[in-house]
mmCIF file as Biopython writes it, N, C-alpha, C and O atoms, coordinates in Angstrom:
data_model
#
loop_
_atom_site.group_PDB
_atom_site.id
_atom_site.type_symbol
_atom_site.label_atom_id
_atom_site.label_alt_id
_atom_site.label_comp_id
_atom_site.label_asym_id
_atom_site.label_entity_id
_atom_site.label_seq_id
_atom_site.pdbx_PDB_ins_code
_atom_site.Cartn_x
_atom_site.Cartn_y
_atom_site.Cartn_z
_atom_site.occupancy
_atom_site.B_iso_or_equiv
_atom_site.auth_seq_id
_atom_site.auth_asym_id
_atom_site.pdbx_PDB_model_num
ATOM 1   N N  . MET A ? 1  ? 11.430  3.971  8.158   1.0 0.0 1  A 1 
ATOM 2   C CA . MET A ? 1  ? 9.932   3.636  8.518   1.0 0.0 1  A 1 
ATOM 3   C C  . MET A ? 1  ? 9.012   2.328  8.606   1.0 0.0 1  A 1 
ATOM 4   O O  . MET A ? 1  ? 8.893   1.309  7.926   1.0 0.0 1  A 1 
ATOM 5   N N  . THR A ? 2  ? 8.516   2.757  9.578   1.0 0.0 2  A 1 
ATOM 6   C CA . THR A ? 2  ? 7.412   1.010  10.049  1.0 0.0 2  A 1 
ATOM 7   C C  . THR A ? 2  ? 6.154   1.268  9.946   1.0 0.0 2  A 1 
ATOM 8   O O  . THR A ? 2  ? 5.893   2.469  10.026  1.0 0.0 2  A 1 
ATOM 9   N N  . ILE A ? 3  ? 5.391   0.660  9.816   1.0 0.0 3  A 1 
ATOM 10  C CA . ILE A ? 3  ? 3.933   1.025  9.783   1.0 0.0 3  A 1 
ATOM 11  C C  . ILE A ? 3  ? 3.621   -0.317 10.138  1.0 0.0 3  A 1 
ATOM 12  O O  . ILE A ? 3  ? 3.979   -1.399 9.673   1.0 0.0 3  A 1 
ATOM 13  N N  . HIS A ? 4  ? 2.864   0.011  11.076  1.0 0.0 4  A 1 
ATOM 14  C CA . HIS A ? 4  ? 2.198   -1.249 11.884  1.0 0.0 4  A 1 
ATOM 15  C C  . HIS A ? 4  ? 0.231   -1.434 11.266  1.0 0.0 4  A 1 
ATOM 16  O O  . HIS A ? 4  ? -0.421  -0.480 11.690  1.0 0.0 4  A 1 
ATOM 17  N N  . LEU A ? 5  ? -0.282  -2.034 10.763  1.0 0.0 5  A 1 
ATOM 18  C CA . LEU A ? 5  ? -1.730  -1.842 10.686  1.0 0.0 5  A 1 
ATOM 19  C C  . LEU A ? 5  ? -2.169  -3.330 11.662  1.0 0.0 5  A 1 
ATOM 20  O O  . LEU A ? 5  ? -1.574  -4.344 12.028  1.0 0.0 5  A 1 
ATOM 21  N N  . HIS A ? 6  ? -3.646  -2.719 11.814  1.0 0.0 6  A 1 
ATOM 22  C CA . HIS A ? 6  ? -4.369  -3.383 12.227  1.0 0.0 6  A 1 
ATOM 23  C C  . HIS A ? 6  ? -5.588  -3.581 11.893  1.0 0.0 6  A 1 
ATOM 24  O O  . HIS A ? 6  ? -6.477  -2.904 12.410  1.0 0.0 6  A 1 
ATOM 25  N N  . VAL A ? 7  ? -5.910  -4.718 10.800  1.0 0.0 7  A 1 
ATOM 26  C CA . VAL A ? 7  ? -6.370  -4.257 9.888   1.0 0.0 7  A 1 
ATOM 27  C C  . VAL A ? 7  ? -7.421  -6.100 10.923  1.0 0.0 7  A 1 
ATOM 28  O O  . VAL A ? 7  ? -7.050  -7.074 11.578  1.0 0.0 7  A 1 
ATOM 29  N N  . CYS A ? 8  ? -8.975  -5.431 10.322  1.0 0.0 8  A 1 
ATOM 30  C CA . CYS A ? 8  ? -9.822  -6.206 10.107  1.0 0.0 8  A 1 
ATOM 31  C C  . CYS A ? 8  ? -10.831 -6.817 8.368   1.0 0.0 8  A 1 
ATOM 32  O O  . CYS A ? 8  ? -10.576 -6.414 7.233   1.0 0.0 8  A 1 
ATOM 33  N N  . SER A ? 9  ? -11.605 -7.539 8.646   1.0 0.0 9  A 1 
ATOM 34  C CA . SER A ? 9  ? -12.229 -8.425 7.225   1.0 0.0 9  A 1 
ATOM 35  C C  . SER A ? 9  ? -12.089 -6.746 6.152   1.0 0.0 9  A 1 
ATOM 36  O O  . SER A ? 9  ? -12.562 -5.629 6.363   1.0 0.0 9  A 1 
ATOM 37  N N  . PRO A ? 10 ? -11.533 -7.093 5.418   1.0 0.0 10 A 1 
ATOM 38  C CA . PRO A ? 10 ? -11.122 -5.976 4.012   1.0 0.0 10 A 1 
ATOM 39  C C  . PRO A ? 10 ? -13.018 -5.684 3.687   1.0 0.0 10 A 1 
ATOM 40  O O  . PRO A ? 10 ? -13.764 -6.604 4.024   1.0 0.0 10 A 1 
ATOM 41  N N  . ALA A ? 11 ? -13.534 -4.646 3.169   1.0 0.0 11 A 1 
ATOM 42  C CA . ALA A ? 11 ? -14.628 -4.089 3.113   1.0 0.0 11 A 1 
ATOM 43  C C  . ALA A ? 11 ? -14.658 -4.928 1.244   1.0 0.0 11 A 1 
ATOM 44  O O  . ALA A ? 11 ? -13.822 -5.213 0.386   1.0 0.0 11 A 1 
ATOM 45  N N  . ARG A ? 12 ? -16.159 -5.030 1.415   1.0 0.0 12 A 1 
ATOM 46  C CA . ARG A ? 12 ? -16.185 -5.710 -0.114  1.0 0.0 12 A 1 
ATOM 47  C C  . ARG A ? 12 ? -15.532 -5.369 -1.076  1.0 0.0 12 A 1 
ATOM 48  O O  . ARG A ? 12 ? -15.653 -4.190 -1.408  1.0 0.0 12 A 1 
ATOM 49  N N  . GLY A ? 13 ? -14.734 -6.130 -1.769  1.0 0.0 13 A 1 
ATOM 50  C CA . GLY A ? 13 ? -14.310 -5.223 -3.144  1.0 0.0 13 A 1 
ATOM 51  C C  . GLY A ? 13 ? -13.166 -5.058 -3.355  1.0 0.0 13 A 1 
ATOM 52  O O  . GLY A ? 13 ? -12.646 -5.015 -4.470  1.0 0.0 13 A 1 
ATOM 53  N N  . PHE A ? 14 ? -12.176 -4.848 -1.422  1.0 0.0 14 A 1 
ATOM 54  C CA . PHE A ? 14 ? -10.807 -4.739 -1.310  1.0 0.0 14 A 1 
ATOM 55  C C  . PHE A ? 14 ? -9.924  -5.262 -1.067  1.0 0.0 14 A 1 
ATOM 56  O O  . PHE A ? 14 ? -10.427 -6.295 -0.624  1.0 0.0 14 A 1 
ATOM 57  N N  . PRO A ? 15 ? -8.783  -5.411 -0.983  1.0 0.0 15 A 1 
ATOM 58  C CA . PRO A ? 15 ? -8.136  -7.067 -1.454  1.0 0.0 15 A 1 
ATOM 59  C C  . PRO A ? 15 ? -7.826  -6.621 0.153   1.0 0.0 15 A 1 
ATOM 60  O O  . PRO A ? 15 ? -7.858  -5.582 0.812   1.0 0.0 15 A 1 
ATOM 61  N N  . SER A ? 16 ? -7.347  -8.750 0.481   1.0 0.0 16 A 1 
ATOM 62  C CA . SER A ? 16 ? -7.114  -8.695 1.206   1.0 0.0 16 A 1 
ATOM 63  C C  . SER A ? 16 ? -5.917  -7.812 2.360   1.0 0.0 16 A 1 
ATOM 64  O O  . SER A ? 16 ? -5.385  -6.709 2.230   1.0 0.0 16 A 1 
ATOM 65  N N  . ALA A ? 17 ? -5.837  -8.555 3.164   1.0 0.0 17 A 1 
ATOM 66  C CA . ALA A ? 17 ? -4.929  -7.565 4.465   1.0 0.0 17 A 1 
ATOM 67  C C  . ALA A ? 17 ? -3.249  -7.921 4.387   1.0 0.0 17 A 1 
ATOM 68  O O  . ALA A ? 17 ? -2.353  -7.365 5.021   1.0 0.0 17 A 1 
ATOM 69  N N  . ILE A ? 18 ? -3.127  -9.082 3.351   1.0 0.0 18 A 1 
ATOM 70  C CA . ILE A ? 18 ? -2.044  -8.915 3.323   1.0 0.0 18 A 1 
ATOM 71  C C  . ILE A ? 18 ? -1.094  -8.160 1.943   1.0 0.0 18 A 1 
ATOM 72  O O  . ILE A ? 18 ? 0.016   -7.633 1.868   1.0 0.0 18 A 1 
ATOM 73  N N  . LYS A ? 19 ? -2.181  -8.437 0.991   1.0 0.0 19 A 1 
ATOM 74  C CA . LYS A ? 19 ? -2.010  -7.171 0.187   1.0 0.0 19 A 1 
ATOM 75  C C  . LYS A ? 19 ? -2.019  -6.354 -0.179  1.0 0.0 19 A 1 
ATOM 76  O O  . LYS A ? 19 ? -1.564  -5.761 -1.157  1.0 0.0 19 A 1 
ATOM 77  N N  . GLN A ? 20 ? -2.931  -6.101 1.107   1.0 0.0 20 A 1 
ATOM 78  C CA . GLN A ? 20 ? -3.161  -4.174 1.514   1.0 0.0 20 A 1 
ATOM 79  C C  . GLN A ? 20 ? -1.713  -3.853 2.283   1.0 0.0 20 A 1 
ATOM 80  O O  . GLN A ? 20 ? -1.097  -2.800 2.117   1.0 0.0 20 A 1 
ATOM 81  N N  . LEU A ? 21 ? -1.271  -4.954 3.163   1.0 0.0 21 A 1 
ATOM 82  C CA . LEU A ? 21 ? 0.326   -4.651 3.612   1.0 0.0 21 A 1 
ATOM 83  C C  . LEU A ? 21 ? 1.059   -4.655 2.471   1.0 0.0 21 A 1 
ATOM 84  O O  . LEU A ? 21 ? 1.751   -3.646 2.334   1.0 0.0 21 A 1 
ATOM 85  N N  . GLY A ? 22 ? 1.121   -5.347 1.732   1.0 0.0 22 A 1 
ATOM 86  C CA . GLY A ? 22 ? 2.651   -5.470 0.155   1.0 0.0 22 A 1 
ATOM 87  C C  . GLY A ? 22 ? 1.810   -4.073 -0.686  1.0 0.0 22 A 1 
ATOM 88  O O  . GLY A ? 22 ? 2.429   -3.216 -1.316  1.0 0.0 22 A 1 
ATOM 89  N N  . ILE A ? 23 ? 0.574   -4.090 -0.550  1.0 0.0 23 A 1 
ATOM 90  C CA . ILE A ? 23 ? 0.393   -1.846 -1.325  1.0 0.0 23 A 1 
ATOM 91  C C  . ILE A ? 23 ? 1.321   -1.076 -1.021  1.0 0.0 23 A 1 
ATOM 92  O O  . ILE A ? 23 ? 1.925   -0.278 -1.738  1.0 0.0 23 A 1 
ATOM 93  N N  . VAL A ? 24 ? 1.498   -1.418 0.538   1.0 0.0 24 A 1 
ATOM 94  C CA . VAL A ? 24 ? 2.166   -0.214 0.953   1.0 0.0 24 A 1 
ATOM 95  C C  . VAL A ? 24 ? 3.309   -0.520 0.838   1.0 0.0 24 A 1 
ATOM 96  O O  . VAL A ? 24 ? 3.959   0.361  0.275   1.0 0.0 24 A 1 
ATOM 97  N N  . ALA A ? 25 ? 4.565   -2.461 1.468   1.0 0.0 25 A 1 
ATOM 98  C CA . ALA A ? 25 ? 5.831   -1.421 1.345   1.0 0.0 25 A 1 
ATOM 99  C C  . ALA A ? 25 ? 5.713   -1.425 -0.318  1.0 0.0 25 A 1 
ATOM 100 O O  . ALA A ? 25 ? 6.432   -0.536 -0.774  1.0 0.0 25 A 1 
ATOM 101 N N  . LEU A ? 26 ? 4.828   -2.366 -1.622  1.0 0.0 26 A 1 
ATOM 102 C CA . LEU A ? 26 ? 5.864   -1.642 -2.407  1.0 0.0 26 A 1 
ATOM 103 C C  . LEU A ? 26 ? 5.775   -0.368 -2.530  1.0 0.0 26 A 1 
ATOM 104 O O  . LEU A ? 26 ? 6.802   0.191  -2.917  1.0 0.0 26 A 1 
ATOM 105 N N  . TRP A ? 27 ? 4.759   0.354  -2.299  1.0 0.0 27 A 1 
ATOM 106 C CA . TRP A ? 27 ? 5.228   1.506  -2.652  1.0 0.0 27 A 1 
ATOM 107 C C  . TRP A ? 27 ? 6.242   2.055  -1.946  1.0 0.0 27 A 1 
ATOM 108 O O  . TRP A ? 27 ? 7.157   2.698  -2.462  1.0 0.0 27 A 1 
ATOM 109 N N  . GLN A ? 28 ? 6.110   1.803  -0.635  1.0 0.0 28 A 1 
ATOM 110 C CA . GLN A ? 28 ? 6.953   2.814  -0.093  1.0 0.0 28 A 1 
ATOM 111 C C  . GLN A ? 28 ? 8.656   2.176  -0.479  1.0 0.0 28 A 1 
ATOM 112 O O  . GLN A ? 28 ? 9.541   2.208  0.376   1.0 0.0 28 A 1 
ATOM 113 N N  . ALA A ? 29 ? 8.870   1.657  -1.797  1.0 0.0 29 A 1 
ATOM 114 C CA . ALA A ? 29 ? 9.702   0.472  -2.120  1.0 0.0 29 A 1 
ATOM 115 C C  . ALA A ? 29 ? 9.855   1.052  -2.755  1.0 0.0 29 A 1 
ATOM 116 O O  . ALA A ? 29 ? 11.084  1.040  -2.832  1.0 0.0 29 A 1 
ATOM 117 N N  . GLY A ? 30 ? 9.086   2.522  -4.278  1.0 0.0 30 A 1 
ATOM 118 C CA . GLY A ? 30 ? 9.206   2.475  -4.813  1.0 0.0 30 A 1 
ATOM 119 C C  . GLY A ? 30 ? 8.205   2.602  -6.271  1.0 0.0 30 A 1 
ATOM 120 O O  . GLY A ? 30 ? 8.539   3.592  -6.922  1.0 0.0 30 A 1 
ATOM 121 N N  . PHE A ? 31 ? 7.739   2.280  -6.530  1.0 0.0 31 A 1 
ATOM 122 C CA . PHE A ? 31 ? 7.162   1.400  -7.272  1.0 0.0 31 A 1 
ATOM 123 C C  . PHE A ? 31 ? 5.471   1.774  -7.487  1.0 0.0 31 A 1 
ATOM 124 O O  . PHE A ? 31 ? 4.749   1.701  -6.492  1.0 0.0 31 A 1 
ATOM 125 N N  . ASP A ? 32 ? 4.992   2.097  -8.559  1.0 0.0 32 A 1 
ATOM 126 C CA . ASP A ? 32 ? 4.016   3.019  -8.388  1.0 0.0 32 A 1 
ATOM 127 C C  . ASP A ? 32 ? 2.843   2.280  -8.502  1.0 0.0 32 A 1 
ATOM 128 O O  . ASP A ? 32 ? 2.721   1.057  -8.424  1.0 0.0 32 A 1 
ATOM 129 N N  . HIS A ? 33 ? 1.762   3.351  -8.742  1.0 0.0 33 A 1 
ATOM 130 C CA . HIS A ? 33 ? 0.820   2.507  -8.291  1.0 0.0 33 A 1 
ATOM 131 C C  . HIS A ? 33 ? -0.289  1.228  -9.068  1.0 0.0 33 A 1 
ATOM 132 O O  . HIS A ? 33 ? -0.972  0.282  -8.677  1.0 0.0 33 A 1 
ATOM 133 N N  . ASP A ? 34 ? 0.118   2.035  -10.638 1.0 0.0 34 A 1 
ATOM 134 C CA . ASP A ? 34 ? 0.742   0.919  -12.324 1.0 0.0 34 A 1 
ATOM 135 C C  . ASP A ? 34 ? 1.928   -0.445 -12.310 1.0 0.0 34 A 1 
ATOM 136 O O  . ASP A ? 34 ? 2.305   -1.072 -13.299 1.0 0.0 34 A 1 
ATOM 137 N N  . GLU A ? 35 ? 2.175   -0.566 -11.475 1.0 0.0 35 A 1 
ATOM 138 C CA . GLU A ? 35 ? 3.187   -1.757 -11.637 1.0 0.0 35 A 1 
ATOM 139 C C  . GLU A ? 35 ? 2.994   -2.587 -9.871  1.0 0.0 35 A 1 
ATOM 140 O O  . GLU A ? 35 ? 3.396   -3.700 -9.534  1.0 0.0 35 A 1 
ATOM 141 N N  . ILE A ? 36 ? 2.186   -1.469 -8.971  1.0 0.0 36 A 1 
ATOM 142 C CA . ILE A ? 36 ? 2.061   -2.386 -8.288  1.0 0.0 36 A 1 
ATOM 143 C C  . ILE A ? 36 ? -0.166  -3.058 -7.829  1.0 0.0 36 A 1 
ATOM 144 O O  . ILE A ? 36 ? -1.024  -3.476 -7.052  1.0 0.0 36 A 1 
ATOM 145 N N  . GLY A ? 37 ? 0.323   -2.535 -9.345  1.0 0.0 37 A 1 
ATOM 146 C CA . GLY A ? 37 ? -2.303  -3.185 -10.013 1.0 0.0 37 A 1 
ATOM 147 C C  . GLY A ? 37 ? -1.612  -4.106 -10.394 1.0 0.0 37 A 1 
ATOM 148 O O  . GLY A ? 37 ? -2.025  -5.177 -9.949  1.0 0.0 37 A 1 
ATOM 149 N N  . VAL A ? 38 ? -0.409  -4.223 -11.257 1.0 0.0 38 A 1 
ATOM 150 C CA . VAL A ? 38 ? 0.131   -5.229 -12.035 1.0 0.0 38 A 1 
ATOM 151 C C  . VAL A ? 38 ? 0.808   -6.577 -11.696 1.0 0.0 38 A 1 
ATOM 152 O O  . VAL A ? 38 ? 0.978   -7.565 -12.409 1.0 0.0 38 A 1 
ATOM 153 N N  . ILE A ? 39 ? 1.121   -6.360 -10.504 1.0 0.0 39 A 1 
ATOM 154 C CA . ILE A ? 39 ? 2.259   -7.130 -9.112  1.0 0.0 39 A 1 
ATOM 155 C C  . ILE A ? 39 ? 1.235   -7.936 -8.223  1.0 0.0 39 A 1 
ATOM 156 O O  . ILE A ? 39 ? 1.239   -9.156 -8.055  1.0 0.0 39 A 1 
ATOM 157 N N  . ALA A ? 40 ? -0.043  -6.601 -7.441  1.0 0.0 40 A 1 
ATOM 158 C CA . ALA A ? 40 ? -1.231  -7.486 -6.742  1.0 0.0 40 A 1 
ATOM 159 C C  . ALA A ? 40 ? -2.502  -7.731 -7.575  1.0 0.0 40 A 1 
ATOM 160 O O  . ALA A ? 40 ? -3.508  -7.962 -6.903  1.0 0.0 40 A 1 
ATOM 161 N N  . SER A ? 41 ? -2.667  -7.723 -9.126  1.0 0.0 41 A 1 
ATOM 162 C CA . SER A ? 41 ? -3.436  -8.524 -10.190 1.0 0.0 41 A 1 
ATOM 163 C C  . SER A ? 41 ? -4.704  -7.263 -9.317  1.0 0.0 41 A 1 
ATOM 164 O O  . SER A ? 41 ? -5.875  -7.633 -9.400  1.0 0.0 41 A 1 
ATOM 165 N N  . LEU A ? 42 ? -4.507  -6.146 -8.692  1.0 0.0 42 A 1 
ATOM 166 C CA . LEU A ? 42 ? -5.457  -4.925 -8.812  1.0 0.0 42 A 1 
ATOM 167 C C  . LEU A ? 42 ? -5.234  -3.936 -10.320 1.0 0.0 42 A 1 
ATOM 168 O O  . LEU A ? 42 ? -4.398  -3.997 -11.221 1.0 0.0 42 A 1 
ATOM 169 N N  . HIS A ? 43 ? -6.613  -2.886 -10.028 1.0 0.0 43 A 1 
ATOM 170 C CA . HIS A ? 43 ? -6.985  -2.103 -11.448 1.0 0.0 43 A 1 
ATOM 171 C C  . HIS A ? 43 ? -6.503  -0.605 -10.379 1.0 0.0 43 A 1 
ATOM 172 O O  . HIS A ? 43 ? -6.820  -0.378 -9.211  1.0 0.0 43 A 1 
ATOM 173 N N  . PRO A ? 44 ? -5.414  0.436  -11.581 1.0 0.0 44 A 1 
ATOM 174 C CA . PRO A ? 44 ? -4.337  0.806  -9.897  1.0 0.0 44 A 1 
ATOM 175 C C  . PRO A ? 44 ? -5.365  1.737  -9.629  1.0 0.0 44 A 1 
ATOM 176 O O  . PRO A ? 44 ? -4.892  2.659  -10.294 1.0 0.0 44 A 1 
ATOM 177 N N  . SER A ? 45 ? -6.731  2.345  -9.022  1.0 0.0 45 A 1 
ATOM 178 C CA . SER A ? 45 ? -7.064  2.596  -8.684  1.0 0.0 45 A 1 
ATOM 179 C C  . SER A ? 45 ? -7.402  2.058  -7.517  1.0 0.0 45 A 1 
ATOM 180 O O  . SER A ? 45 ? -7.300  2.882  -6.609  1.0 0.0 45 A 1 
ATOM 181 N N  . ARG A ? 46 ? -7.781  0.959  -7.157  1.0 0.0 46 A 1 
ATOM 182 C CA . ARG A ? 46 ? -8.168  0.798  -6.093  1.0 0.0 46 A 1 
ATOM 183 C C  . ARG A ? 46 ? -6.108  0.211  -5.573  1.0 0.0 46 A 1 
ATOM 184 O O  . ARG A ? 46 ? -5.973  -0.766 -4.836  1.0 0.0 46 A 1 
ATOM 185 N N  . VAL A ? 47 ? -5.084  0.827  -5.994  1.0 0.0 47 A 1 
ATOM 186 C CA . VAL A ? 47 ? -4.035  0.741  -5.734  1.0 0.0 47 A 1 
ATOM 187 C C  . VAL A ? 47 ? -4.266  2.307  -4.806  1.0 0.0 47 A 1 
ATOM 188 O O  . VAL A ? 47 ? -3.964  2.578  -3.644  1.0 0.0 47 A 1 
ATOM 189 N N  . ALA A ? 48 ? -4.844  3.037  -5.748  1.0 0.0 48 A 1 
ATOM 190 C CA . ALA A ? 48 ? -5.208  4.204  -4.395  1.0 0.0 48 A 1 
ATOM 191 C C  . ALA A ? 48 ? -6.393  4.535  -3.385  1.0 0.0 48 A 1 
ATOM 192 O O  . ALA A ? 48 ? -6.695  5.396  -2.559  1.0 0.0 48 A 1 
ATOM 193 N N  . LYS A ? 49 ? -6.754  3.679  -3.779  1.0 0.0 49 A 1 
ATOM 194 C CA . LYS A ? 49 ? -7.410  3.865  -2.208  1.0 0.0 49 A 1 
ATOM 195 C C  . LYS A ? 49 ? -6.970  3.833  -1.373  1.0 0.0 49 A 1 
ATOM 196 O O  . LYS A ? 49 ? -6.520  4.716  -0.643  1.0 0.0 49 A 1 
ATOM 197 N N  . VAL A ? 50 ? -7.027  2.239  -1.269  1.0 0.0 50 A 1 
ATOM 198 C CA . VAL A ? 50 ? -5.558  1.735  -0.701  1.0 0.0 50 A 1 
ATOM 199 C C  . VAL A ? 50 ? -5.107  2.444  0.233   1.0 0.0 50 A 1 
ATOM 200 O O  . VAL A ? 50 ? -5.592  2.639  1.347   1.0 0.0 50 A 1 
ATOM 201 N N  . LEU A ? 51 ? -4.008  2.901  -0.298  1.0 0.0 51 A 1 
ATOM 202 C CA . LEU A ? 51 ? -3.561  4.360  0.189   1.0 0.0 51 A 1 
ATOM 203 C C  . LEU A ? 51 ? -3.415  5.151  0.089   1.0 0.0 51 A 1 
ATOM 204 O O  . LEU A ? 51 ? -2.401  5.848  0.079   1.0 0.0 51 A 1 
ATOM 205 N N  . ASP A ? 52 ? -4.622  5.343  -0.044  1.0 0.0 52 A 1 
ATOM 206 C CA . ASP A ? 52 ? -5.469  6.658  0.807   1.0 0.0 52 A 1 
ATOM 207 C C  . ASP A ? 52 ? -6.400  6.414  1.667   1.0 0.0 52 A 1 
ATOM 208 O O  . ASP A ? 52 ? -6.611  7.372  2.411   1.0 0.0 52 A 1 
ATOM 209 N N  . LEU A ? 53 ? -7.327  5.092  1.940   1.0 0.0 53 A 1 
ATOM 210 C CA . LEU A ? 53 ? -7.349  4.916  3.424   1.0 0.0 53 A 1 
ATOM 211 C C  . LEU A ? 53 ? -6.071  4.559  4.834   1.0 0.0 53 A 1 
ATOM 212 O O  . LEU A ? 53 ? -6.200  4.663  6.053   1.0 0.0 53 A 1 
ATOM 213 N N  . VAL A ? 54 ? -4.930  4.138  4.015   1.0 0.0 54 A 1 
ATOM 214 C CA . VAL A ? 54 ? -3.967  3.812  5.276   1.0 0.0 54 A 1 
ATOM 215 C C  . VAL A ? 54 ? -3.699  5.183  5.921   1.0 0.0 54 A 1 
ATOM 216 O O  . VAL A ? 54 ? -3.408  5.293  7.112   1.0 0.0 54 A 1 
ATOM 217 N N  . ARG A ? 55 ? -3.833  6.420  4.916   1.0 0.0 55 A 1 
ATOM 218 C CA . ARG A ? 55 ? -3.274  7.434  5.061   1.0 0.0 55 A 1 
ATOM 219 C C  . ARG A ? 55 ? -3.318  8.516  5.852   1.0 0.0 55 A 1 
ATOM 220 O O  . ARG A ? 55 ? -2.561  9.348  6.354   1.0 0.0 55 A 1 
ATOM 221 N N  . ALA A ? 56 ? -5.470  7.977  5.750   1.0 0.0 56 A 1 
ATOM 222 C CA . ALA A ? 56 ? -6.600  8.670  6.783   1.0 0.0 56 A 1 
ATOM 223 C C  . ALA A ? 56 ? -7.031  8.052  8.010   1.0 0.0 56 A 1 
ATOM 224 O O  . ALA A ? 56 ? -7.941  8.430  8.748   1.0 0.0 56 A 1 
ATOM 225 N N  . GLN A ? 57 ? -5.926  6.603  8.200   1.0 0.0 57 A 1 
ATOM 226 C CA . GLN A ? 57 ? -5.700  6.259  9.587   1.0 0.0 57 A 1 
ATOM 227 C C  . GLN A ? 57 ? -4.386  6.279  10.425  1.0 0.0 57 A 1 
ATOM 228 O O  . GLN A ? 57 ? -4.333  6.378  11.651  1.0 0.0 57 A 1 
ATOM 229 N N  . THR A ? 58 ? -2.922  6.127  9.228   1.0 0.0 58 A 1 
ATOM 230 C CA . THR A ? 58 ? -1.873  6.755  9.684   1.0 0.0 58 A 1 
ATOM 231 C C  . THR A ? 58 ? -1.076  7.875  9.567   1.0 0.0 58 A 1 
ATOM 232 O O  . THR A ? 58 ? 0.062   7.889  10.035  1.0 0.0 58 A 1 
ATOM 233 N N  . GLY A ? 59 ? -1.599  8.891  8.941   1.0 0.0 59 A 1 
ATOM 234 C CA . GLY A ? 59 ? -0.814  10.493 8.423   1.0 0.0 59 A 1 
ATOM 235 C C  . GLY A ? 59 ? 0.102   9.963  7.506   1.0 0.0 59 A 1 
ATOM 236 O O  . GLY A ? 59 ? 0.651   8.863  7.571   1.0 0.0 59 A 1 
ATOM 237 N N  . ALA A ? 60 ? 0.211   10.724 6.746   1.0 0.0 60 A 1 
ATOM 238 C CA . ALA A ? 60 ? 1.350   10.494 5.062   1.0 0.0 60 A 1 
ATOM 239 C C  . ALA A ? 60 ? 2.392   9.373  5.028   1.0 0.0 60 A 1 
ATOM 240 O O  . ALA A ? 60 ? 2.888   8.977  6.083   1.0 0.0 60 A 1 
ATOM 241 N N  . LEU A ? 61 ? 2.601   9.058  4.314   1.0 0.0 61 A 1 
ATOM 242 C CA . LEU A ? 61 ? 2.928   7.571  3.767   1.0 0.0 61 A 1 
ATOM 243 C C  . LEU A ? 61 ? 4.095   8.412  3.130   1.0 0.0 61 A 1 
ATOM 244 O O  . LEU A ? 61 ? 4.172   9.437  2.453   1.0 0.0 61 A 1 
ATOM 245 N N  . ARG A ? 62 ? 4.949   7.512  3.658   1.0 0.0 62 A 1 
ATOM 246 C CA . ARG A ? 62 ? 6.240   8.786  3.351   1.0 0.0 62 A 1 
ATOM 247 C C  . ARG A ? 62 ? 7.006   7.710  2.082   1.0 0.0 62 A 1 
ATOM 248 O O  . ARG A ? 62 ? 6.149   6.829  2.021   1.0 0.0 62 A 1 
ATOM 249 N N  . PRO A ? 63 ? 7.700   7.453  1.442   1.0 0.0 63 A 1 
ATOM 250 C CA . PRO A ? 63 ? 8.429   6.618  0.427   1.0 0.0 63 A 1 
ATOM 251 C C  . PRO A ? 63 ? 9.657   6.290  1.136   1.0 0.0 63 A 1 
ATOM 252 O O  . PRO A ? 63 ? 10.269  7.321  1.415   1.0 0.0 63 A 1 
ATOM 253 N N  . GLN A ? 64 ? 10.254  5.203  1.539   1.0 0.0 64 A 1 
ATOM 254 C CA . GLN A ? 64 ? 11.662  5.416  2.173   1.0 0.0 64 A 1 
ATOM 255 C C  . GLN A ? 64 ? 12.634  5.837  0.449   1.0 0.0 64 A 1 
ATOM 256 O O  . GLN A ? 64 ? 12.377  6.075  -0.731  1.0 0.0 64 A 1 
ATOM 257 N N  . HIS A ? 65 ? 13.994  5.680  1.517   1.0 0.0 65 A 1 
ATOM 258 C CA . HIS A ? 65 ? 15.025  7.087  1.455   1.0 0.0 65 A 1 
ATOM 259 C C  . HIS A ? 65 ? 15.499  5.621  0.216   1.0 0.0 65 A 1 
ATOM 260 O O  . HIS A ? 65 ? 15.147  4.457  0.404   1.0 0.0 65 A 1 
ATOM 261 N N  . PRO A ? 66 ? 16.309  6.082  -0.937  1.0 0.0 66 A 1 
ATOM 262 C CA . PRO A ? 66 ? 16.957  5.250  -1.594  1.0 0.0 66 A 1 
ATOM 263 C C  . PRO A ? 66 ? 17.645  4.682  -1.603  1.0 0.0 66 A 1 
ATOM 264 O O  . PRO A ? 66 ? 17.724  3.863  -2.519  1.0 0.0 66 A 1 
ATOM 265 N N  . GLU A ? 67 ? 18.839  4.747  -0.348  1.0 0.0 67 A 1 
ATOM 266 C CA . GLU A ? 67 ? 20.254  4.232  0.584   1.0 0.0 67 A 1 
ATOM 267 C C  . GLU A ? 67 ? 19.746  3.325  0.971   1.0 0.0 67 A 1 
ATOM 268 O O  . GLU A ? 67 ? 20.103  2.166  0.759   1.0 0.0 67 A 1 
ATOM 269 N N  . VAL A ? 68 ? 18.291  3.883  1.976   1.0 0.0 68 A 1 
ATOM 270 C CA . VAL A ? 68 ? 17.677  2.821  3.192   1.0 0.0 68 A 1 
ATOM 271 C C  . VAL A ? 68 ? 17.385  1.034  2.479   1.0 0.0 68 A 1 
ATOM 272 O O  . VAL A ? 68 ? 17.699  -0.103 2.831   1.0 0.0 68 A 1 
ATOM 273 N N  . MET A ? 69 ? 16.229  1.962  0.744   1.0 0.0 69 A 1 
ATOM 274 C CA . MET A ? 69 ? 16.052  0.179  0.742   1.0 0.0 69 A 1 
ATOM 275 C C  . MET A ? 69 ? 17.773  -1.016 -0.432  1.0 0.0 69 A 1 
ATOM 276 O O  . MET A ? 69 ? 17.779  -2.215 -0.712  1.0 0.0 69 A 1 
ATOM 277 N N  . ARG A ? 70 ? 19.250  0.465  -0.861  1.0 0.0 70 A 1 
ATOM 278 C CA . ARG A ? 70 ? 20.019  -0.687 -0.948  1.0 0.0 70 A 1 
ATOM 279 C C  . ARG A ? 70 ? 20.493  -1.800 0.114   1.0 0.0 70 A 1 
ATOM 280 O O  . ARG A ? 70 ? 21.194  -2.744 -0.252  1.0 0.0 70 A 1 
#
């Protein structure tokens, strides 16, 4: 699955566009909110909000199948 996001300047308090793309990629790779938060230096609730915003724009996000990630 490939997601193409068109992003503008993030709203105040949200991570940069590259971090947002990284959050989506890490989530699809199977990392949980806590792990992504540690990697991106964000609170897990902020990670959840970013993923919720992406879902609102693109529909349901699904992690890649484990065999695809290998």
